[in-house]
Each structure stands twice: as structure tokens, then as C-alpha cells.
LOVOFI-61029 format. One record per residue: x, y, z of N, C-alpha, C in turn; residue in three letters. Coordinates in Angstrom, 2 decimals, padded with zeros to 5 digits. Each point is the difference from the previous one (the first is absolute). Example, Ala and Ser with C-alpha at 12.3 -4.5 7.8 and 13.67 -1.06 7.14 Angstrom:
2
   n_east  n_north     n_up  ca_east  ca_north    ca_up   c_east  c_north     c_up  rest
   013.19  -005.69   007.80  -000.89    001.19   000.00   000.90   001.20   000.00   ALA
  -000.35   001.05  -000.72   000.82    001.19   000.06  -000.77   001.09   000.73   SER
END
This chain:
203
   n_east  n_north     n_up  ca_east  ca_north    ca_up   c_east  c_north     c_up  rest
  -018.57   002.62   010.88   001.26    000.74   000.18   001.36  -000.18  -000.42   UNK
   000.84   000.37  -000.08   001.48    000.13  -000.11   000.72  -000.72   000.67   UNK
   000.92  -001.01  -000.37   000.40   -001.07   001.05   001.48   000.62   000.71   UNK
  -000.46   000.28   001.16   001.44    000.31   001.12   000.88  -000.85   000.54   UNK
   000.15  -001.42  -000.76   000.72   -000.97   000.24   000.79   000.07  -000.93   UNK
  -000.15   000.62  -001.42   001.12    000.39  -001.01   000.02   000.92  -000.76   UNK
   001.31  -000.18  -000.64   000.62    001.35  -000.66   000.53  -000.04  -001.08   UNK
  -000.52   000.47  -000.76  -000.27    000.44  -001.73   001.75   000.69  -000.43   UNK
   000.56  -000.78  -000.94   000.91    000.54  -000.21  -000.12   000.33  -001.76   UNK
  -000.21   000.78  -000.57   000.33    000.26  -001.72   001.36  -000.09   000.15   UNK
   000.37  -000.79  -001.05   001.65    000.19  -000.15   000.01   000.82  -001.51   UNK
   000.92   001.27   000.29   000.23    000.74  -001.16   001.12   000.32  -000.26   UNK
   001.19  -000.73   000.59   001.03    000.55   000.07   000.64  -000.37  -001.10   UNK
  -000.45  -000.42  -001.20   001.23   -001.07  -001.30   000.40   001.28  -000.59   UNK
   000.44  -000.49  -000.86   000.96    001.49  -000.98  -000.67  -000.01  -001.24   UNK
  -001.13  -001.11   000.09  -000.79    000.28  -001.39   000.87   000.24  -001.01   UNK
   001.41  -000.59  -000.25   000.97    000.49  -001.38  -000.65  -000.61  -000.92   UNK
  -000.89  -000.53  -000.49  -000.65   -000.93  -001.27  -001.04   001.17  -000.41   UNK
  -000.32   000.41   000.94  -001.72    001.13  -000.18   000.74   001.33  -000.75   UNK
   001.09   000.51   000.75   000.59    000.78  -000.53  -000.37   001.61   001.12   UNK
  -001.15  -000.53   000.66  -000.57    001.38   001.10   000.00  -000.80   001.30   UNK
  -000.38   000.47   001.47  -000.62   -000.50   000.90  -000.85  -000.69  -000.70   UNK
  -000.81  -001.14   000.29  -000.97   -000.10  -000.21  -001.31   000.07   001.24   UNK
   000.29   000.25   001.28  -000.89    000.61   000.69  -001.18   001.38  -000.55   UNK
   000.59   000.48  -001.16  -000.53    001.09  -000.36  -000.76   000.05  -001.49   UNK
  -000.04  -001.48  -000.30  -000.97   -000.01  -001.24  -001.06  -000.31   000.19   UNK
  -000.95   000.12  -000.32  -001.29    000.06   000.00  -000.97  -001.01  -001.22   UNK
  -000.91  -000.62   000.39  -000.59   -000.88  -001.04  -001.52   000.67  -000.42   UNK
  -000.68   000.57  -001.02  -001.17    000.59  -000.32  -000.43   001.11   000.86   UNK
   000.95   000.96   000.17   000.05    001.20   000.56  -000.39  -000.14   001.55   UNK
   000.33  -001.42   000.47  -000.19   -000.03   001.64   000.96   000.68   000.64   UNK
   000.22  -000.06   001.45   000.69    000.27   000.66   001.48  -000.68  -000.14   UNK
   001.56   000.75   000.38   000.97   -000.97   000.25  -000.13  -001.27   000.54   UNK
   001.09  -001.13  -001.07  -000.03   -001.08   000.72   000.45   000.15   001.12   UNK
   000.52   000.80   000.73   000.61    000.38   000.94  -001.35   000.17   001.61   UNK
  -000.66   000.90  -000.79  -001.49    000.46   000.65  -000.55  -001.18   000.11   UNK
  -000.72  -001.38  -000.83  -001.11   -000.66  -000.48   000.94  -001.11   001.10   UNK
   000.97  -000.44   000.18   000.95   -000.92   000.67  -000.82   000.15   001.80   UNK
   000.67   001.47   000.00   000.20    000.28   001.52  -001.88  -000.03   000.47   UNK
  -000.96   000.46  -000.84  -001.13    000.15   000.39  -000.74  -001.30   000.17   UNK
   000.29  -001.18  -000.86  -000.39   -001.68   000.04   000.50  -000.53   001.25   UNK
   000.97   000.63   000.42   000.90   -000.61   001.38  -000.77   000.69   001.26   UNK
  -000.17   001.11  -000.02  -000.59    000.91   000.83  -001.24  -000.62   000.03   UNK
  -000.90  -000.34  -000.99  -000.96   -000.63   000.11  -000.51  -001.13   001.41   UNK
   001.03  -000.74  -000.48   000.44   -001.10   000.78   000.45   000.10   001.82   UNK
   001.16   000.88  -000.14   000.96    000.31   000.87   000.20   000.87   001.01   UNK
   000.11   000.11   001.19  -000.27    001.48   000.86   001.18   000.64  -000.84   UNK
   001.55  -000.68   000.23   001.00    000.44  -000.45   000.44  -000.21  -001.16   UNK
   000.66   001.04  -000.95   000.37   -000.56  -001.03   001.38   000.75  -000.35   UNK
   001.24  -000.94  -000.36   000.84    000.62  -000.26   000.42   000.36  -001.55   UNK
   000.86   001.23  -000.60   000.58   -000.24  -001.42   001.74  -000.45   000.17   UNK
  -000.20  -000.89  -000.56   002.31   -000.36   000.03   000.08   000.63  -001.17   UNK
   000.83   000.70   000.26   001.05    001.07  -000.77   001.37  -000.39  -000.10   UNK
   000.59   000.60  -001.24   001.70    000.21   000.37  -000.38   001.91   000.71   UNK
   001.80   000.22   000.78  -000.48    001.49   000.64  -000.13   000.70  -001.37   UNK
   000.83  -000.14  -000.68  -000.20    001.32  -000.81  -001.18   000.39  -000.94   UNK
  -000.86  -001.17   000.14  -001.36    000.15  -000.56  -000.93   000.70   001.00   UNK
   000.56   000.44   001.38  -000.89    000.89   001.14  -000.67   000.99  -000.38   UNK
   000.96   001.04  -000.60  -000.72    001.37  -000.52  -001.33  -000.34  -000.68   UNK
   000.22  -001.00  -001.35  -001.51    000.13  -001.11  -000.84  -000.62   001.17   UNK
   000.20  -000.80   000.39  -001.04   -001.20   000.39  -000.58   000.87   001.75   UNK
   000.71   001.12   000.61  -000.55    000.16   001.00  -001.25   001.37  -000.44   UNK
  -000.10   000.00  -001.32  -001.39    001.18  -000.30  -000.61  -001.02  -000.30   UNK
  -000.09  -001.04   000.26  -001.20   -000.68  -000.22  -000.69  -001.13   001.20   UNK
   000.76  -000.51   000.18   000.02   -000.67   001.40   001.12   000.83   001.18   UNK
  -000.64  -000.12   001.60   000.18    000.75   001.13   001.32  -000.75   000.14   UNK
   000.76   000.81   000.29   001.35   -000.11  -000.18   000.81  -001.15   000.93   UNK
  -001.15  -000.32   001.52   000.33   -000.68   000.85  -000.44  -001.18  -000.72   UNK
  -000.60  -000.02  -000.63  -000.37   -001.51  -000.71   000.67  -000.51  -000.76   UNK
   001.31   000.54  -000.35   001.11   -000.44  -001.27   001.18  -000.49   000.84   UNK
   000.12  -001.29  -000.56   001.00   -000.71   000.94   000.83  -000.24  -001.03   UNK
   001.75   000.68   000.30   001.35   -000.19  -001.22   000.27  -001.11   000.40   UNK
   000.44  -000.62  -001.50   000.90   -001.36   001.01   001.26   000.38   000.69   UNK
   000.05  -001.03   000.70   001.08    000.32   001.50   000.74  -001.19  -000.15   UNK
   000.20  -001.16  -000.64   000.51   -001.29   000.38   000.98  -000.08  -001.39   UNK
   001.63   000.16   000.28   000.76   -000.18  -000.75  -000.24  -001.26  -000.23   UNK
   001.08  -000.77  -001.12   000.09   -001.50  -000.89  -000.86  -000.41  -000.37   UNK
  -001.09   000.81  -000.38  -001.23   -000.96  -000.15  -000.83   001.13  -000.91   UNK
  -000.15   000.09  -001.33  -001.31   -000.21  -000.83  -001.15  -000.69  -000.51   UNK
  -000.71   000.69  -000.85  -001.37    000.02  -000.32  -000.89   000.08   001.43   UNK
  -001.26  -000.57  -000.79  -001.01    000.04   000.62   000.25  -000.31   001.91   UNK
   001.11  -001.10   000.07   000.11    000.02   001.33   000.16   000.69   000.78   UNK
   000.60   001.31  -000.63   000.44    001.20   000.69  -000.94   000.94   000.72   UNK
  -000.87  -000.19  -000.92  -001.09    000.69   000.25  -000.95  -000.43   001.12   UNK
   000.03  -001.34  -000.07  -000.69   -000.80   000.79   000.64   000.13   001.40   UNK
   001.11  -000.15  -000.07   001.00   -000.33   001.52   000.06   001.61   001.04   UNK
   000.03   000.94  -000.88   000.07    001.14   000.25  -001.55   000.61   000.83   UNK
  -001.12  -000.55  -000.80  -001.62    000.31   001.01   000.14  -000.79   000.58   UNK
   000.23  -001.88   000.30   000.17   -000.45   001.10   000.90   000.49   001.09   UNK
   001.20   000.35   000.01   000.40    000.42   000.95  -000.62   000.97   001.02   UNK
  -000.99   000.73  -000.52  -000.45    001.13   000.38  -001.07  -000.16   001.45   UNK
  -000.28  -001.16  -000.24  -001.31   -000.88   000.75   000.21  -001.41   000.59   UNK
   001.66  -000.27   000.00   000.47   -001.12  -000.10  -000.42  -000.19   001.62   UNK
   000.10   000.89   001.31  -000.24   -000.01   001.14  -001.78   000.14   000.48   UNK
  -000.38  -000.15  -001.11  -001.44    000.30   000.35  -001.03  -001.18  -000.08   UNK
  -000.30  -000.57   001.41  -000.85   -001.22  -000.14  -000.96   000.03  -000.26   UNK
  -000.72   001.22  -000.76  -001.36    000.20  -000.31   000.08  -000.81  -001.53   UNK
   001.41   000.28  -000.61  -000.07   -000.12  -001.74   000.09  -001.48   000.05   UNK
  -000.69  -000.44  -000.82   000.13   -001.19   000.04   000.14  -000.66  -001.93   UNK
  -000.06   000.97  -000.86   000.25    000.16  -001.07   000.29   001.04  -000.97   UNK
   000.40  -000.12  -001.14   000.50    001.35  -000.90  -000.64  -000.16  -001.62   UNK
  -000.78   000.18  -000.39  -000.96   -000.04  -001.35   001.10   000.96  -000.49   UNK
   000.43  -000.61  -001.62   000.96    000.63  -000.94  -000.49   000.31  -001.25   UNK
   000.08   000.99  -000.58  -000.52    000.32  -001.30   001.14   000.35  -001.00   UNK
   000.40  -000.57  -001.13   000.81    001.11  -000.96  -000.55   000.84  -000.64   UNK
   000.22   001.48   000.38  -000.29    000.97  -000.70  -000.55  -000.06  -001.92   UNK
   000.85  -001.05  -000.50  -000.02   -000.09  -001.20  -001.56  -000.82  -000.71   UNK
  -000.75  -000.25   001.26  -001.05   -001.15  -000.46  -001.33   001.19  -000.03   UNK
  -000.15   000.66  -000.92  -001.05    001.02   000.30  -001.34  -001.10  -000.50   UNK
  -000.17  -000.69  -000.80  -001.57   -000.60   000.44  -000.27  -000.74   001.31   UNK
   000.92  -000.39   001.34  -000.44   -000.77   000.27  -001.24   000.76   000.99   UNK
  -000.75  -001.43   000.32  -001.50    000.07   000.58   000.07   000.38   001.41   UNK
  -000.49   000.91   000.91  -000.04    000.42   001.30  -000.48  -001.72   000.50   UNK
  -000.97  -000.33  -000.56  -000.42   -001.23   000.35   001.07  -001.39   000.17   UNK
   000.74  -000.18  -001.29   000.97   -000.18  -000.15   001.01  -000.43   001.51   UNK
   000.55   001.33   000.34   000.50    000.01   001.06  -000.57  -000.75   001.14   UNK
  -001.55   000.65   000.27  -000.63    000.05   001.09  -000.06  -001.48   000.58   UNK
  -000.11  -001.02  -001.21   000.18   -001.40  -000.26   001.13  -000.47   000.94   UNK
   001.21   000.38  -000.21   001.33   -000.23   000.48  -000.47   000.01   001.64   UNK
  -000.54   001.10   000.78  -000.23    000.27   000.97  -001.11  -000.81   000.48   UNK
  -000.61  -000.37  -000.31  -001.38   -000.71   000.34   000.67  -001.49  -000.10   UNK
   001.31  -000.61  -000.04   000.40   -000.87   000.36   001.09   000.10   000.64   UNK
   000.08   001.13   000.49   001.24   -000.10   001.36   000.40  -000.93   001.35   UNK
  -001.11  -000.94   000.23   000.55   -000.97   000.67   000.49  -001.10  -000.40   UNK
  -000.06  -000.15  -001.78   000.90   -001.33  -000.86   001.38   000.00   000.76   UNK
   000.86  -001.08   000.22   001.26    000.00   000.63   000.74   000.17  -001.01   UNK
   001.78   000.27   000.67   000.90    000.34  -001.32   000.86   001.34   000.04   UNK
   000.44  -000.01  -001.02   000.70    001.24  -000.39  -001.16   001.36  -000.32   UNK
  -001.16  -000.60  -000.16  -000.96    000.97  -000.11  -001.13  -000.42  -001.42   UNK
  -000.61   000.75  -000.32  -000.89   -000.38  -001.09  -000.12   000.76  -000.93   UNK
   000.09  -000.77  -001.24   000.89    000.63  -001.35  -001.23  -000.73  -001.20   UNK
   000.06   000.31  -001.23  -000.72   -000.24  -001.22   000.74  -000.86  -000.44   UNK
  -000.32  -000.80  -000.89   000.82   -000.75  -000.83  -000.72   000.11  -001.61   UNK
   001.19   000.04  -000.66  -000.40   -000.27  -001.81   001.05  -000.87  -000.79   UNK
  -000.39  -000.03  -001.17   001.00   -000.96  -000.40   001.48   000.14   000.20   UNK
   000.17   001.64   000.10   001.41    000.12   000.26   000.58  -000.28   001.52   UNK
  -001.03  -000.58   000.90   000.49    000.09   001.43  -000.64   000.70   000.78   UNK
   000.73   000.10   000.95  -000.76    000.74   001.20   000.13   001.65  -000.27   UNK
  -000.70   000.77   000.45   000.32    001.53  -000.64   000.07   000.68   001.31   UNK
   001.50  -000.02   000.58   000.13    000.89   001.11  -000.05   001.55  -000.14   UNK
  -000.32   000.44  -000.67   000.19    001.65   000.17  -001.79   000.44  -000.16   UNK
  -000.58  -000.77   000.48  -001.54    000.21   000.75  -000.38  -001.24   000.31   UNK
   000.51  -000.01   001.84  -000.51   -000.84   000.57   000.22   000.62   001.20   UNK
  -000.80  -001.34   001.19   000.29    000.47   001.71   000.69  -000.97   000.57   UNK
   001.27   000.92   000.27   001.30   -000.48   000.95  -000.45   000.11   001.23   UNK
   000.52  -001.68   000.41  -000.32    000.16   001.53   001.31   000.46   000.33   UNK
  -000.18   000.85   001.44   000.74    000.71   000.49   001.49  -001.04   000.66   UNK
  -000.37  -000.78   000.59   000.18   -000.97   000.71   001.37  -000.93  -001.35   UNK
  -000.50  -000.03  -001.53   001.16   -000.54  -000.47   000.84   001.12  -000.80   UNK
  -000.66   001.80  -000.08   000.95    000.92   000.19   000.83   000.01   000.87   UNK
  -000.07  -000.30   001.30   001.23    000.16   001.11   000.56  -001.07  -000.65   UNK
  -000.09  -001.48  -000.15   000.67   -001.26   000.01   001.49   000.59  -001.24   UNK
  -000.82   000.42  -000.90   000.56    000.73  -001.24   001.08   000.63  -000.21   UNK
  -000.22   000.92   000.89   000.93    001.46   000.59   000.97  -000.83   000.90   UNK
   000.15  -000.85   000.55   000.72   -000.32   001.19   000.69  -001.16  -000.87   UNK
  -000.38  -000.36  -001.12   000.68   -000.90  -000.88   000.82   001.12  -000.66   UNK
  -000.52   000.92  -000.07   000.56    000.97  -001.07   001.58   000.67   001.07   UNK
  -000.33   000.30   000.93   000.90    000.63   000.82   001.23  -001.06   000.48   UNK
  -000.27  -001.38  -000.14   000.79   -001.03   000.46   001.01  -000.35  -001.52   UNK
  -000.84   000.74  -001.15   001.03   -000.96  -000.85  -000.23  -000.55  -000.74   UNK
  -001.25  -000.91   000.41  -000.01   -001.04  -000.66  -001.21  -000.17  -000.99   UNK
  -000.45   001.12  -000.56  -001.46    000.23  -000.95   000.67  -000.01  -001.40   UNK
  -000.39  -000.91  -000.55   001.20   -000.44  -001.02  -000.67   001.06  -001.43   UNK
  -001.17   000.13  -000.02  -000.90    000.13  -001.02  -000.53   001.28   000.45   UNK
  -000.11   001.42  -001.03  -001.30    001.08   000.51  -000.88  -000.27  -001.13   UNK
  -000.19  -000.64  -000.33  -001.28   -000.52  -001.22  -001.28  -000.25   001.30   UNK
  -000.67   001.04  -000.13  -001.18   -000.28   000.69  -000.86  -000.97  -000.07   UNK
   000.19  -000.43  -001.21  -001.16   -001.30  -000.92   000.32  -001.57   000.95   UNK
   001.72   000.40  -000.16   000.63   -001.36   000.61  -000.12   000.22   001.49   UNK
  -000.06   001.01   000.64   000.29   -000.07   001.84  -001.79  -000.27   000.11   UNK
  -000.97   000.41  -000.69  -001.18   -000.56   000.34  -000.05  -000.98  -000.04   UNK
  -000.22  -000.91  -001.42   000.13   -000.92   000.23   000.52  -001.17   000.66   UNK
   001.23   000.67   000.52   000.81   -000.79   001.41  -000.92  -000.10   001.02   UNK
  -000.45   001.12  -000.10  -001.02   -000.38   001.51  -001.28  -000.53   000.23   UNK
  -000.42  -000.77  -001.04  -001.15   -000.91   000.05  -001.50   000.93  -000.18   UNK
   000.01   001.03  -000.83  -000.98    001.00   000.01  -001.47  -000.67  -000.23   UNK
  -001.02   000.59   000.50  -000.95   -000.42  -000.41  -000.57   000.86  -001.04   UNK
  -000.57  -000.80  -001.20  -000.11    000.12  -001.46  -001.47   000.05  -000.15   UNK
  -000.31   000.68  -000.88  -001.32    000.35  -000.24  -000.28   000.15  -001.72   UNK
  -000.79  -000.32  -000.58  -000.06    000.09  -001.79  -001.29   001.29   000.38   UNK
   000.74   000.70  -001.32  -000.55    001.14  -000.98  -001.18  -000.42  -000.54   UNK
  -001.11   001.01   000.75  -000.86   -000.12  -000.94  -000.38   000.12  -001.64   UNK
  -000.27  -000.83  -001.05   000.08    000.80  -000.97  -000.19   001.30  -000.66   UNK
  -000.97   000.61   001.14  -000.70    001.17  -000.80   001.32   000.84   000.51   UNK
   000.93  -000.26   000.65   001.24    001.31   000.96   000.80  -000.27  -000.45   UNK
   000.48  -001.22  -000.66   001.69    000.11  -000.62   000.26   001.09  -000.28   UNK
  -000.63   000.46  -000.81   000.66    001.54  -000.62   000.74   000.79   001.46   UNK
  -000.45  -000.33   000.69   000.35    001.35   001.66   001.76  -000.86  -000.39   UNK
   000.11  -000.43  -000.25   001.88   -000.38  -000.15   000.62   000.28  -001.07   UNK
  -000.66   000.92  -000.45   000.87    000.36  -001.41   000.78   001.34   000.23   UNK
   001.51  -000.72   000.06   001.04    000.96   000.21   000.36   000.95  -001.28   UNK
   000.08   000.95   000.42   000.49    001.22  -001.29   001.53  -000.10   000.39   UNK
   001.06  -000.16  -000.76   001.13    000.99   000.04   000.70   000.35  -001.19   UNK
  -000.59   000.23  -000.91   000.37    000.95  -001.20  -000.78   000.52  -000.45   UNK
   000.12   001.55  -000.79  -001.15    000.47  -000.73  -000.91  -000.90  -001.17   UNK
   000.73  -000.98  -000.25  -001.04   -000.77  -001.07  -001.49  -000.65   000.89   UNK
   000.62  -000.12   001.22  -001.14   -000.82   000.86  -001.08   000.85   000.49   UNK
   000.50   001.26  -000.23  -001.25    000.94   000.08  -001.21   000.11  -000.70   UNK
   000.21  -000.74  -001.32  -001.03   -000.65  -000.87  -000.69  -001.09   000.22   UNK
   000.45  -000.87   000.90  -000.27   -001.51  -000.06  -002.09   000.06   001.10   UNK
  -000.67  -001.00  -000.89  -001.28   -000.09   000.64  -000.19  -000.38   001.35   UNK
  -000.93   000.27   000.32  -000.40   -000.48   001.56  -000.38  -001.33  -000.07   UNK
   000.40  -000.90  -000.87  -000.47   -001.24  -000.12   000.56  -001.10  -001.25   UNK
END
């Protein structure tokens, strides 16, 4: 049964400047677009799934995702992934039934559904949420964010005391619950940023 206490968020509002074109509409091995694959993985786990975009992307994205599930960046003076996370969070901030937000960046096409599902299975762990850790530290763009922590962060932003917009730093500050990545799933975190990356092996 899909979770009703968590909302899925596909982060697709990046400008893809290094790739030279919108990464959401790339594909690997004749599979569906990254956008569709990411949406399907979250939809398998969460009843409600949103796709975070810039408003100028809406016309093209609405050809693939129902318009009501597209959330345009709506918060001035903040950029990057937090813009999409906060814009999506605000739609559910007053819903007491929503406890978590399962976030997935659209440019992680090797992400396994079971890797995402493991985050949700640990939702009772405390802190800012549940995240994987690698040699580079916490992975904030595939994680289960606590609604309470997002509420706290947004209040800090509104007060003007949020002095960093780096998701990694903010997640770490909230004493997250961290999971190690099984060896066979490490390829899930291969991030594709440039045309050269499209030729990367999966392991």
C-alpha cells in the first residue's frame, strides 16, 4: 500500500546548464525519460507525488505529468533544491496527516525503488529525516525529510536567520538519521550532470 503520510517530490527545476538541455527529458537504454522514471518510482511508494519545476517549464512538463501535480518555484530570494522542497512543502504544511517528504532529484536515473523504500521503512528514526551517507557525506537529494524539520527551516528562512541554502549543511544540522548504502546499491547515486556523464557505467 502506498504511503498516505508522506508526499513524494521529484526535483526537476534545475537549469541543466552543464548538460546543455533539460535532464528530465533524457533517457538511458531506451527507457522512459528521467522525469517519468523518477515520478513512477515515487508514485510506487507515495500516494501523493509532486514535480518541482520552474514556471517556464510548465508547458512542456504538462505534456507528461498532470498539471495539478506540477509545483512551480514560488519563494523569492532562495535558489537551488530548497526552492523546490519548500514550494512543495507549503502545499501540505497545514495537513496534520503528512509527516514526511520523500525527495528524489531527477538526475539520479539509476536510483532503485528499493533504495527509496528503505528510507521510508526507517521513518520512525529521529532528527531532520532519514538519509543515506556516502564517502562525500550525507545525500540530501534522495532523502526522507521530516515535515517538522521543514517547518522549522522555513520559519528560520522567513525570519532571515537561515544562513545557508545548502541542503547538505541544513540536513546535517538537524541531526539526521543516517543509513549506509549497500554495496550493490551504490550506483543508485551516480549523478548525471554533463553529456560525458551519459556514458558512465552503472558501477
